[in-house]
KOLDOTOR-444476 format. One record per residue (C-alpha): residue number from 0; residue in three letters; z negated, y negated, x negated. Coordinates in nm, 3 decimals, padded with zeros to 5 digits. Layout:
N
   num   residu         w         v         u
   NUM      Ala         Z         Y         X
...
***
This chain:
457
   num   residu         w         v         u
     0      Phe   -00.763   -02.448    01.288
     1      Glu   -00.729   -02.256    01.615
     2      Ala   -01.040   -02.421    01.761
     3      Leu   -00.909   -02.765    01.662
     4      Ile   -00.570   -02.692    01.818
     5      Gln   -00.741   -02.580    02.139
     6      Ile   -00.945   -02.900    02.157
     7      Gln   -00.645   -03.122    02.090
     8      Ser   -00.442   -02.935    02.353
     9      Arg   -00.685   -03.034    02.629
    10      Pro   -00.631   -03.330    02.861
    11      Pro   -00.726   -03.661    02.692
    12      Asp   -01.056   -03.692    02.880
    13      Lys   -01.169   -03.346    02.760
    14      Gln   -01.067   -03.351    02.394
    15      Leu   -01.415   -03.417    02.246
    16      Pro   -01.297   -03.656    01.971
    17      Gln   -01.624   -03.645    01.775
    18      Val   -01.613   -03.266    01.756
    19      Ala   -01.246   -03.277    01.656
    20      Glu   -01.317   -03.529    01.378
    21      Ala   -01.602   -03.313    01.249
    22      Met   -01.369   -03.011    01.242
    23      Lys   -01.106   -03.209    01.051
    24      Ala   -01.367   -03.314    00.796
    25      Arg   -01.477   -02.953    00.747
    26      Ile   -01.115   -02.842    00.707
    27      Asp   -01.049   -03.114    00.449
    28      Ala   -01.364   -03.018    00.258
    29      Ala   -01.263   -02.652    00.259
    30      Arg   -00.916   -02.741    00.132
    31      Gln   -01.062   -02.943   -00.153
    32      Glu   -01.301   -02.663   -00.244
    33      Arg   -01.015   -02.412   -00.238
    34      Lys   -00.805   -02.636   -00.460
    35      Arg   -01.086   -02.669   -00.713
    36      Ala   -01.133   -02.291   -00.717
    37      Leu   -00.760   -02.229   -00.762
    38      Asp   -00.746   -02.487   -01.040
    39      Asp   -01.026   -02.303   -01.220
    40      Val   -00.849   -01.969   -01.174
    41      Gly   -00.522   -02.119   -01.295
    42      Arg   -00.687   -02.258   -01.605
    43      Leu   -00.867   -01.934   -01.694
    44      Phe   -00.622   -01.673   -01.558
    45      Pro   -00.277   -01.830   -01.507
    46      Arg   -00.097   -01.500   -01.441
    47      Tyr   -00.345   -01.398   -01.172
    48      Lys   -00.312   -01.736   -01.003
    49      Asp    00.062   -01.675   -00.970
    50      Leu   -00.021   -01.362   -00.770
    51      Ile   -00.285   -01.505   -00.536
    52      Asp   -00.132   -01.852   -00.494
    53      Pro    00.240   -01.824   -00.569
    54      Arg    00.468   -02.123   -00.579
    55      Ser    00.776   -02.139   -00.355
    56      Pro    01.096   -02.089   -00.556
    57      Gly    01.430   -02.233   -00.447
    58      Ile    01.725   -02.046   -00.300
    59      Ala    01.938   -02.064   -00.615
    60      Glu    01.653   -01.940   -00.834
    61      Thr    01.589   -01.648   -00.599
    62      Arg    01.955   -01.555   -00.565
    63      Ala    01.987   -01.533   -00.940
    64      Val    01.750   -01.235   -00.961
    65      Leu    01.901   -01.038   -00.671
    66      Ala    02.144   -00.754   -00.731
    67      Pro    02.463   -00.745   -00.521
    68      Asp    02.336   -00.445   -00.323
    69      Glu    01.995   -00.600   -00.248
    70      Ala    01.889   -00.811    00.049
    71      Leu    01.572   -01.018    00.049
    72      Val    01.409   -01.025    00.394
    73      Ala    01.127   -01.277    00.435
    74      Ile    00.928   -01.268    00.760
    75      Leu    00.680   -01.535    00.867
    76      Ser    00.480   -01.485    01.185
    77      Gly    00.378   -01.786    01.390
    78      Thr    00.162   -01.830    01.695
    79      Arg    00.458   -01.836    01.933
    80      Arg    00.756   -01.719    01.726
    81      Thr    00.842   -01.512    01.422
    82      Tyr    01.086   -01.638    01.159
    83      Val    01.317   -01.404    00.966
    84      Trp    01.522   -01.511    00.664
    85      Val    01.781   -01.294    00.489
    86      Leu    01.905   -01.390    00.144
    87      Arg    02.186   -01.221   -00.051
    88      Arg    02.310   -01.295   -00.400
    89      Asp    02.655   -01.416   -00.296
    90      Arg    02.614   -01.522    00.069
    91      Glu    02.470   -01.807    00.267
    92      Pro    02.109   -01.761    00.384
    93      Val    02.059   -01.646    00.741
    94      Leu    01.767   -01.755    00.961
    95      His    01.666   -01.587    01.285
    96      Val    01.390   -01.721    01.509
    97      Ala    01.249   -01.430    01.709
    98      Asp    01.073   -01.487    02.039
    99      Leu    00.787   -01.272    01.914
   100      Pro    00.438   -01.429    01.927
   101      Ala    00.181   -01.327    01.669
   102      Ala   -00.030   -01.158    01.936
   103      Arg    00.257   -00.933    02.046
   104      Leu    00.352   -00.860    01.685
   105      Thr   -00.004   -00.757    01.608
   106      Ser   -00.014   -00.537    01.917
   107      Leu    00.308   -00.358    01.819
   108      Val    00.187   -00.300    01.465
   109      Ser   -00.145   -00.161    01.591
   110      Thr    00.039    00.069    01.831
   111      Leu    00.260    00.207    01.555
   112      Arg   -00.033    00.254    01.318
   113      Gln   -00.218    00.450    01.586
   114      Gly    00.078    00.687    01.592
   115      Val    00.023    00.777    01.228
   116      Asp   -00.358    00.772    01.231
   117      Leu   -00.471    01.120    01.130
   118      Ser   -00.844    01.053    01.151
   119      Thr   -00.881    01.238    01.482
   120      Ala   -00.603    01.496    01.441
   121      Pro   -00.741    01.850    01.392
   122      Asp   -00.414    01.988    01.255
   123      Leu   -00.042    01.922    01.225
   124      Asp    00.024    02.072    01.568
   125      His   -00.189    01.806    01.737
   126      Leu   -00.079    01.477    01.584
   127      Pro   -00.119    01.146    01.770
   128      Lys    00.176    01.038    01.983
   129      Phe    00.412    00.801    01.805
   130      Asp    00.555    00.519    02.018
   131      Leu    00.929    00.516    01.949
   132      Ala    00.978    00.237    02.203
   133      Ala    00.746    00.008    02.006
   134      Ala    00.929    00.090    01.682
   135      Arg    01.259    00.004    01.850
   136      Glu    01.121   -00.319    02.000
   137      Leu    01.004   -00.440    01.662
   138      Tyr    01.339   -00.360    01.502
   139      Asp    01.532   -00.534    01.780
   140      Ala    01.314   -00.843    01.748
   141      Leu    01.318   -00.876    01.369
   142      Leu    01.603   -00.695    01.198
   143      Gly    01.859   -00.623    01.467
   144      Pro    01.974   -00.984    01.515
   145      Val    02.036   -01.026    01.138
   146      Glu    02.178   -00.680    01.073
   147      Ala    02.516   -00.825    00.976
   148      Ala    02.345   -01.004    00.686
   149      Trp    02.166   -00.703    00.538
   150      Gly    02.342   -00.399    00.688
   151      Asp    02.552   -00.313    00.381
   152      Ala    02.262   -00.348    00.137
   153      Arg    02.124   -00.043   -00.037
   154      Thr    01.776   -00.191   -00.078
   155      Leu    01.572   -00.431    00.135
   156      Leu    01.317   -00.640   -00.054
   157      Val    01.062   -00.736    00.210
   158      Val    00.815   -01.023    00.197
   159      Ala    00.601   -01.040    00.510
   160      Asp    00.274   -01.186    00.627
   161      Gly    00.015   -01.129    00.897
   162      Ala    00.014   -00.798    01.080
   163      Leu    00.337   -00.682    00.914
   164      Thr    00.154   -00.640    00.584
   165      Arg   -00.006   -00.333    00.743
   166      Leu    00.320   -00.161    00.832
   167      Pro    00.617   -00.042    00.624
   168      Leu    00.944   -00.141    00.790
   169      Ser    01.077    00.207    00.713
   170      Leu    00.882    00.318    01.022
   171      Leu    01.109    00.120    01.255
   172      Val    01.398    00.277    01.447
   173      Ser    01.732    00.105    01.499
   174      Gly    01.846    00.274    01.819
   175      Pro    01.756    00.504    02.108
   176      Ala    01.605    00.845    02.034
   177      Lys    01.498    01.135    02.250
   178      Asp    01.247    01.265    01.995
   179      Leu    01.109    01.202    01.647
   180      Ala    01.349    01.437    01.473
   181      Ser    01.660    01.260    01.603
   182      Ala    01.527    00.905    01.573
   183      Pro    01.738    00.664    01.363
   184      Trp    01.456    00.574    01.127
   185      Leu    01.525    00.276    00.904
   186      Ala    01.402    00.494    00.617
   187      Arg    01.711    00.711    00.658
   188      Arg    01.943    00.415    00.621
   189      Val    01.813    00.191    00.346
   190      Gly    01.559    00.185    00.065
   191      Ile    01.271   -00.057    00.122
   192      Ala    01.048   -00.228   -00.133
   193      Thr    00.762   -00.459   -00.036
   194      Leu    00.669   -00.767   -00.236
   195      Pro    00.357   -00.987   -00.219
   196      Ser    00.574   -01.301   -00.244
   197      Val    00.921   -01.421   -00.339
   198      Asn    00.773   -01.568   -00.654
   199      Ala    00.643   -01.223   -00.750
   200      Leu    01.000   -01.090   -00.740
   201      Ile    01.116   -01.360   -00.979
   202      Thr    00.820   -01.306   -01.210
   203      Leu    00.872   -00.929   -01.222
   204      Arg    01.246   -00.963   -01.283
   205      Gln    01.181   -01.198   -01.575
   206      Leu    00.920   -00.987   -01.754
   207      Pro    00.996   -00.907   -02.118
   208      Ala    01.139   -00.567   -02.201
   209      Ala    00.887   -00.285   -02.216
   210      Ala    00.798   -00.109   -02.539
   211      Ala    01.048    00.163   -02.627
   212      Asn    00.797    00.410   -02.769
   213      Arg    00.586    00.461   -02.457
   214      Leu    00.491    00.810   -02.342
   215      Pro    00.644    00.904   -02.006
   216      Phe    00.337    00.966   -01.794
   217      Val   -00.036    00.995   -01.747
   218      Gly   -00.187    01.126   -01.425
   219      Phe   -00.530    01.179   -01.271
   220      Gly   -00.580    01.407   -00.971
   221      Asp   -00.802    01.656   -00.789
   222      Pro   -01.118    01.496   -00.930
   223      Ala   -01.430    01.712   -00.932
   224      Phe   -01.661    01.521   -00.700
   225      Gly   -01.962    01.742   -00.764
   226      Ile   -02.104    01.961   -00.487
   227      Ser   -01.820    01.970   -00.235
   228      Ala   -01.753    02.153    00.083
   229      Ala   -01.528    02.457    00.062
   230      Pro   -01.162    02.369    00.108
   231      Ala   -01.037    02.401    00.463
   232      Thr   -00.806    02.692    00.533
   233      Pro   -00.534    02.744    00.793
   234      Thr   -00.670    02.868    01.124
   235      Thr   -00.516    03.029    01.427
   236      Arg   -00.540    02.941    01.793
   237      Gly   -00.387    03.159    02.061
   238      Gly   -00.208    03.364    01.799
   239      Lys   -00.037    03.055    01.657
   240      Arg   -00.093    02.950    01.297
   241      Leu   -00.223    02.595    01.265
   242      Leu   -00.181    02.388    00.952
   243      Thr   -00.517    02.231    00.878
   244      Leu   -00.508    01.868    00.771
   245      His   -00.638    01.765    00.431
   246      Val   -00.661    01.388    00.474
   247      Arg   -00.733    01.151    00.188
   248      Asn   -00.982    00.949    00.383
   249      Ala   -01.342    00.886    00.288
   250      Pro   -01.586    01.009    00.558
   251      Thr   -01.784    00.687    00.557
   252      Arg   -02.040    00.776    00.825
   253      Ala   -02.127    01.103    00.658
   254      Trp   -02.169    00.926    00.326
   255      Glu   -02.393    00.661    00.476
   256      Ser   -02.615    00.927    00.633
   257      Met   -02.643    01.131    00.314
   258      Leu   -02.704    00.827    00.097
   259      Ser   -02.970    00.700    00.335
   260      Glu   -03.150    01.035    00.327
   261      Arg   -03.142    01.054   -00.052
   262      Gly   -03.215    00.686   -00.111
   263      Glu   -02.916    00.654   -00.345
   264      Ser   -02.630    00.408   -00.356
   265      Leu   -02.286    00.542   -00.428
   266      Ile   -02.197    00.248   -00.646
   267      Ser   -02.521    00.247   -00.846
   268      Gly   -02.437    00.561   -01.040
   269      Gly   -02.694    00.788   -00.878
   270      Pro   -02.662    01.155   -00.980
   271      Gly   -02.439    01.374   -00.770
   272      Asn   -02.301    01.100   -00.550
   273      Gly   -01.951    01.232   -00.588
   274      Gly   -02.057    01.547   -00.406
   275      His   -02.010    01.373   -00.071
   276      Leu   -01.636    01.345   -00.124
   277      Pro   -01.413    01.621    00.015
   278      Pro   -01.191    01.786   -00.246
   279      Leu   -00.817    01.724   -00.262
   280      Pro   -00.667    02.043   -00.407
   281      Asp   -00.308    01.944   -00.324
   282      Thr   -00.330    01.649   -00.559
   283      Arg   -00.342    01.892   -00.852
   284      Asp    00.008    02.018   -00.775
   285      Glu    00.121    01.663   -00.703
   286      Ile    00.020    01.535   -01.047
   287      Leu    00.163    01.842   -01.221
   288      Ala    00.493    01.802   -01.035
   289      Met    00.516    01.436   -01.141
   290      Ala    00.448    01.534   -01.501
   291      Ala    00.718    01.802   -01.491
   292      Ala    00.976    01.568   -01.337
   293      Leu    00.914    01.306   -01.606
   294      Gly    00.908    01.550   -01.897
   295      Ala    00.541    01.495   -01.976
   296      Asp    00.311    01.733   -02.161
   297      Pro    00.049    01.855   -01.908
   298      Arg   -00.200    01.936   -02.183
   299      Arg   -00.186    01.581   -02.313
   300      Asp   -00.090    01.373   -02.010
   301      Val   -00.262    01.534   -01.709
   302      Tyr   -00.632    01.499   -01.624
   303      Leu   -00.763    01.718   -01.342
   304      Gly   -01.103    01.824   -01.208
   305      Ala   -01.393    01.697   -01.415
   306      Ala   -01.147    01.554   -01.669
   307      Ala   -01.015    01.305   -01.411
   308      Asn   -01.276    01.046   -01.503
   309      Arg   -01.293    00.685   -01.615
   310      Ser   -01.372    00.771   -01.976
   311      Asn   -01.055    00.976   -02.013
   312      Leu   -00.854    00.700   -01.848
   313      Val   -00.946    00.467   -02.133
   314      Gln   -00.894    00.733   -02.401
   315      Ala   -00.551    00.825   -02.259
   316      Arg   -00.419    00.479   -02.354
   317      Pro   -00.255    00.390   -02.021
   318      Glu   -00.110    00.081   -02.189
   319      Ala    00.134    00.314   -02.369
   320      Arg    00.265    00.499   -02.058
   321      Arg    00.573    00.437   -01.847
   322      Val    00.414    00.584   -01.532
   323      Val    00.041    00.585   -01.449
   324      Ala   -00.060    00.790   -01.144
   325      Phe   -00.380    00.840   -00.945
   326      Ala   -00.388    01.098   -00.665
   327      Thr   -00.731    01.078   -00.506
   328      His   -00.939    00.905   -00.240
   329      Gly   -00.904    00.529   -00.207
   330      Leu   -01.166    00.292   -00.070
   331      Val   -01.159   -00.069    00.045
   332      Ala   -01.439   -00.321    00.052
   333      Gly   -01.691   -00.231    00.320
   334      Asp   -01.611    00.140    00.331
   335      Leu   -01.955    00.204    00.183
   336      Pro   -02.279    00.005    00.183
   337      Gly   -02.270   -00.233   -00.111
   338      Leu   -01.904   -00.173   -00.195
   339      Asn   -01.756   -00.523   -00.212
   340      Gln   -01.422   -00.445   -00.376
   341      Pro   -01.147   -00.182   -00.357
   342      Ala   -01.188    00.133   -00.562
   343      Leu   -01.035    00.468   -00.652
   344      Ala   -01.259    00.775   -00.660
   345      Leu   -01.253    00.962   -00.990
   346      Ala   -01.484    01.235   -01.116
   347      Pro   -01.845    01.129   -01.181
   348      Ser   -02.010    01.211   -01.510
   349      Ala   -02.244    01.509   -01.528
   350      Asp   -02.537    01.291   -01.636
   351      Gly   -02.499    01.060   -01.335
   352      Lys   -02.446    00.747   -01.545
   353      Asp   -02.089    00.708   -01.420
   354      Asn   -02.042    00.738   -01.043
   355      Gly   -01.667    00.786   -01.083
   356      Leu   -01.551    00.477   -00.893
   357      Leu   -01.267    00.290   -01.061
   358      Leu   -01.335   -00.057   -00.922
   359      Leu   -01.101   -00.353   -00.902
   360      Glu   -01.297   -00.517   -01.183
   361      Asp   -01.221   -00.212   -01.400
   362      Val   -00.850   -00.237   -01.316
   363      Leu   -00.840   -00.604   -01.415
   364      Arg   -00.960   -00.507   -01.763
   365      Leu   -00.668   -00.270   -01.819
   366      Lys   -00.369   -00.375   -02.030
   367      Leu   -00.065   -00.190   -01.895
   368      Asp    00.303   -00.181   -01.983
   369      Ala    00.393    00.053   -01.696
   370      Asp    00.720    00.063   -01.506
   371      Trp    00.536    00.226   -01.218
   372      Val    00.174    00.271   -01.107
   373      Val    00.127    00.532   -00.835
   374      Leu   -00.179    00.508   -00.610
   375      Ser   -00.142    00.819   -00.397
   376      Ala   -00.460    00.761   -00.201
   377      Cys   -00.561    00.625    00.137
   378      Asn   -00.581    00.251    00.209
   379      Thr   -00.425    00.132   -00.119
   380      Ala   -00.182   -00.099    00.062
   381      Ala   -00.438   -00.219    00.316
   382      Gly   -00.501   -00.590    00.277
   383      Glu   -00.854   -00.725    00.283
   384      Ser   -00.749   -00.943    00.577
   385      Ala   -00.453   -00.957    00.810
   386      Ser   -00.292   -01.229    00.600
   387      Glu   -00.279   -01.039    00.273
   388      Gly    00.038   -00.868    00.159
   389      Leu   -00.106   -00.624   -00.094
   390      Ser   -00.455   -00.495   -00.150
   391      Gly   -00.684   -00.616   -00.421
   392      Leu   -00.612   -00.296   -00.609
   393      Gly   -00.241   -00.362   -00.591
   394      Arg   -00.275   -00.718   -00.715
   395      Gly   -00.511   -00.596   -00.982
   396      Phe   -00.260   -00.347   -01.119
   397      Phe    00.013   -00.613   -01.112
   398      Tyr   -00.218   -00.841   -01.309
   399      Ala   -00.290   -00.558   -01.553
   400      Gly    00.082   -00.524   -01.630
   401      Ala    00.243   -00.290   -01.374
   402      Arg    00.606   -00.371   -01.292
   403      Ser    00.601   -00.184   -00.960
   404      Leu    00.355    00.005   -00.742
   405      Leu    00.369    00.299   -00.505
   406      Leu    00.098    00.248   -00.242
   407      Thr   -00.011    00.405    00.086
   408      His   -00.063    00.208    00.408
   409      Trp   -00.305    00.452    00.574
   410      Ser   -00.499    00.772    00.521
   411      Val   -00.245    01.028    00.407
   412      Glu   -00.216    01.399    00.478
   413      Ser   -00.251    01.555    00.137
   414      Glu    00.016    01.827    00.144
   415      Ser    00.295    01.601    00.269
   416      Ala    00.191    01.327    00.024
   417      Ala    00.217    01.575   -00.263
   418      Lys    00.565    01.681   -00.153
   419      Leu    00.681    01.324   -00.101
   420      Val    00.562    01.189   -00.436
   421      Ser    00.673    01.488   -00.642
   422      Gly    01.013    01.475   -00.472
   423      Leu    01.034    01.104   -00.543
   424      Phe    00.997    01.160   -00.915
   425      Arg    01.245    01.445   -00.920
   426      His    01.504    01.216   -00.758
   427      Tyr    01.416    00.930   -00.989
   428      Ala    01.427    01.145   -01.303
   429      Arg    01.770    01.281   -01.212
   430      Lys    01.919    00.937   -01.146
   431      Pro    01.697    00.648   -01.262
   432      Ala    01.977    00.393   -01.219
   433      Gln    01.955    00.433   -00.841
   434      Gly    01.624    00.247   -00.839
   435      Arg    01.276    00.331   -00.719
   436      Ala    01.323    00.236   -00.353
   437      Glu    01.631    00.456   -00.324
   438      Ala    01.454    00.747   -00.494
   439      Leu    01.172    00.712   -00.241
   440      Arg    01.422    00.705    00.045
   441      Gln    01.587    01.024   -00.080
   442      Ser    01.250    01.199   -00.104
   443      Met    01.154    01.081    00.245
   444      Arg    01.480    01.211    00.388
   445      Ala    01.432    01.549    00.223
   446      Leu    01.084    01.575    00.374
   447      Met    01.204    01.462    00.717
   448      Asp    01.485    01.719    00.714
   449      Gly    01.259    02.000    00.595
   450      Pro    01.118    02.287    00.802
   451      Gln    00.786    02.113    00.885
   452      Lys    00.878    01.889    01.179
   453      Ala    00.542    01.713    01.168
   454      Tyr    00.675    01.533    00.860
   455      Val    00.968    01.358    01.031
   456      His    00.766    01.036    01.051
***
């Protein structure tokens, strides 16, 4: 499309009409092929088609599923401008056209993501610099001009496309700030939930009531990955105690080197492959804290270490649980040679027949009735391309029956993730009527106001 637009934008004597016609023919053929593929998917898997190719519902239909304290914010990025719609249950829709080209939007998102990228940070005292000015610019361009339409809402339901699918709007700031601690983060003000489409909101709100006899929870964490490096410990530098980072992020280059030397493929079930994954000891406490907050039985509902494997996932009957949680490493397609779909890393089997990867194809086979699926791992909200709103894993769990998901947008620091998620469930268990987005906001605020100032963003 972009090449065709460039050709047609040239002066008439330089437009290359034969090339343009050939491009149009290829585009038409691709559209027809896509339509045939979607028709096949719709015939075989109608629910999944609604997720990957949603229809566009009308304003009245959308309003009917909104609560009075909710605001739907839909953002569409264009080549030259960005379009922002705000819809409330009992008010007229509001449209704002922002003078924000897609290139600038992508640049701002990349800048903000660099500020939370922990891949090169040695410890919490040496985190990357976060660009507050970029966070303010994005807020002023998108949400500031329509603040009157959503400002009194308790929850923002966000549907976005393009680069914004890689950034939670809670990371924006609504005013000037001298430092991170005093910044007016949007997360302090309003709960935020992200949706893959407006149609998904309607579908989820119209789901039949869940079974009443479900168990409260099942959780998998701190998987035993085989021969692992010793856990990192706090170190000191110049007499000052440094908090070492435990990041849920697969060391892809190290894996590739080790696998090349041993001649094994991680996704072929070779023995001991899980040994290349660093341990995540904080996820043990995270899963146990979730279980405690939800009144679960840890002996029955918690699977840790070697027990956090795919076989036990099936035997635990996740279809009969209100909350299903995974606290481990997450991978996306391309993270490893031969890995062509997203995956969660669980414990491999001792005999090497099961490499421990819970692949998207495994997720699609699940039959869930869960109010909430928690993927407390890195990259679980990363789209496979800039245009995708949720990862394949996320869509897969929706297809399997999840009513809502808790996902991460980037590699997470393990200790803060454990505190955030366990706090979330404590808030939610105390007051479930407040909603999931509000419970998350309360947990975020508690972490931001805590003694560890590295957690303010």
